[in-house]
C-alpha positions, 0 to 999 in steps of 0.5 A, spaced: 488 770 573 487 773 566 490 771 560 492 775 554 488 774 548 491 769 542 495 773 538 493 773 530 496 768 526 500 772 520 498 771 513 502 769 508 502 773 501 498 768 498 493 768 503 492 776 503 491 776 495 486 770 495 482 774 501 482 780 498 480 778 491 475 774 495 472 780 498 474 778 505 473 785 509 477 782 515 483 780 510 482 787 506 483 791 513 489 787 515 492 788 508 491 795 508 494 795 515 500 791 512 500 797 506 500 802 512 506 799 516 513 802 516 517 796 517 521 793 512 519 786 512 511 789 512 513 793 506 516 788 502 510 783 503 505 789 501 508 790 495 508 782 493 500 783 495 499 789 491 503 786 485 498 780 486 492 783 486 494 789 481 490 785 475 484 786 478 484 793 480 482 800 476 475 798 475 472 803 480 470 810 479 474 814 484 471 820 487 474 826 491 470 829 496 472 836 500 469 842 503 469 847 508 468 845 515 461 844 517 459 843 510 456 836 512 461 831 508 459 825 513 452 826 512 453 827 505 457 821 504 452 817 508 446 819 504 449 818 497 453 812 500 446 809 502 443 810 495 449 807 491 448 801 496 441 800 494 442 801 487 447 795 488 454 798 488 459 796 493 462 803 496 469 804 499 470 810 503 477 813 505 480 819 508 486 823 507 488 827 513 496 829 513 494 835 518 493 831 524 497 825 528 493 825 534 486 825 531 487 820 525 482 825 521 475 826 522 473 820 518 474 816 525 469 820 528 464 820 522 464 813 522 460 813 528 455 818 525 455 814 519 452 809 523 447 806 517 452 806 512 457 803 516 452 797 517 451 796 510 455 790 508 456 793 501 460 799 504 467 799 507 469 805 511 477 806 512 481 812 515 487 814 512 494 814 516 494 821 518 502 821 521 507 823 516 508 827 510 503 828 504 507 824 500 507 818 505 499 819 506 498 819 498 502 813 497 498 809 502 492 812 500 493 810 493 495 803 495 489 802 499 484 804 493 488 799 489 486 794 495 479 796 495 478 795 487 481 788 488 476 787 493 470 788 488 468 795 490 466 799 484 465 806 487 471 809 492 470 816 495 476 819 498 475 824 503 480 830 504 479 832 511 485 836 512 486 843 509 491 846 504 495 841 500 491 835 501 486 837 496 491 837 491 493 830 493 486 828 493 485 831 486 492 827 484 488 820 485 481 821 483 477 821 477 472 826 479 473 832 484 467 834 488 467 840 492 461 841 497 459 848 499 454 852 504 450 857 502 448 863 507 455 863 510 458 870 508 461 871 501 461 864 498 466 866 493 471 868 498 469 863 503 474 858 500 480 859 496 480 860 488 485 854 487 480 849 490 474 851 486 479 850 480 480 843 482 473 841 482 469 838 476 463 839 480 460 844 486 454 842 490 451 847 495 449 842 500 443 843 506 439 846 500 432 844 505 427 848 509 428 855 509 435 855 506 433 853 499 432 860 496 439 861 499 442 855 496 439 856 489 442 863 489 449 861 491 449 855 486 447 861 481 453 865 483 458 859 483 455 857 476 456 864 474 463 864 477 465 858 473 465 861 466 471 865 468 475 859 470 479 854 466 475 847 467 479 842 471 478 837 466 479 838 459 472 837 455 468 838 461 464 844 464 464 844 471 457 844 474 454 847 480 448 844 483 444 844 490 443 838 494 440 836 501 443 830 505 437 831 510 432 830 505 435 827 499 433 832 494 438 833 489 442 827 491 440 822 485 441 828 480 448 829 483 450 822 482 447 822 475 452 828 473 458 824 476 456 818 471 455 823 466 462 826 467 465 819 467 461 817 460 464 824 457 471 823 460 471 816 457 469 818 450 474 823 449 480 819 452 481 824 458 479 819 463 484 814 461 489 819 460 488 822 467 489 815 470 496 814 466 498 820 468 496 819 475 500 813 475 506 816 473 506 822 477 505 816 483 512 813 481 515 820 480 513 822 487 515 815 490 522 816 487 522 823 491 520 820 497 525 814 497 531 819 495 529 824 501 529 818 506 535 815 503 539 822 503 536 823 511 538 816 513 545 817 510 550 816 516 555 821 513 549 826 512 547 825 519 554 826 522 555 833 519 547 836 517 547 839 524 553 843 523 552 845 516 545 848 518 548 852 523 553 855 519 547 857 514 543 860 520 550 864 522 550 866 515 557 863 514 555 858 508 550 860 503 544 855 502 546 853 495 553 851 498 550 847 504 546 843 499 552 842 495 556 840 501 551 835 504 550 832 497 557 831 496 557 827 502 551 823 500 555 821 493 561 819 497 565 825 493 570 829 497 566 835 500 566 842 495 572 846 497 576 840 499 578 837 492 
């Protein structure tokens, strides 16, 4: 006869707070799971936990990392992460992937490939919740960043493994945005959208090793030239283009030194703190929108007529503006437009 394993005891809010602040990795992981939960009970407890740890947050450097498929993000993160651990830093690696509700993001697979980094006690690797809207993913990722900072991680990598809007989402929650690129993959300047390049504070041409060194340097020079014609992503900072090799480690130290130079420059000019404050306010506004949309769609009256209203729009009997007004009237408890 087999017996089920004992159910884990629920933690109190104070136990969560104390465990996170003590750097207990198990409790940190459970606190992140609490934040990710969709239940109302867990959501209330999560907000209490976040409020309890909030005074100990904000002391990390938050680095966004993105790049084209095959650029070697996981190898790069491991190479840089191991160096940071050796230097005494504590590193949290998070992933934002709103594009997949099945794979939960490539970071789950990458975690098995980043074996050396995942074994380091100074490192903590965590995938994001992939299911749900961009807004929901962003909210949970921001709250996860706060929990990791409260647990004592002074460097946070936020990797975007999705495409399109996910880069903008990550840009909105980090201090410095790093774009990894490849050389020898066709026309480099056409290989990724200009809009993504405009988000970057630093471009790194990866895999600059072996026979690829010359091609990587040429690509770096092309990016450097192109950057002269683009507005900087951060006021007072000229976006740099560098080369590096995650395999040999060449350029990794220089790249991190550039990240630190960026931080020093941005802090000295006040841009760093201004960006943090603006991101926090943007976060508040985004959550208001998210909650209002959820409340609207969950409204019984709206739900009862929504299908009919949408059918009238599709049939050409009702203009979209009229549909919006009718649904909002129901939501507000007013008599529907045209029936007053």
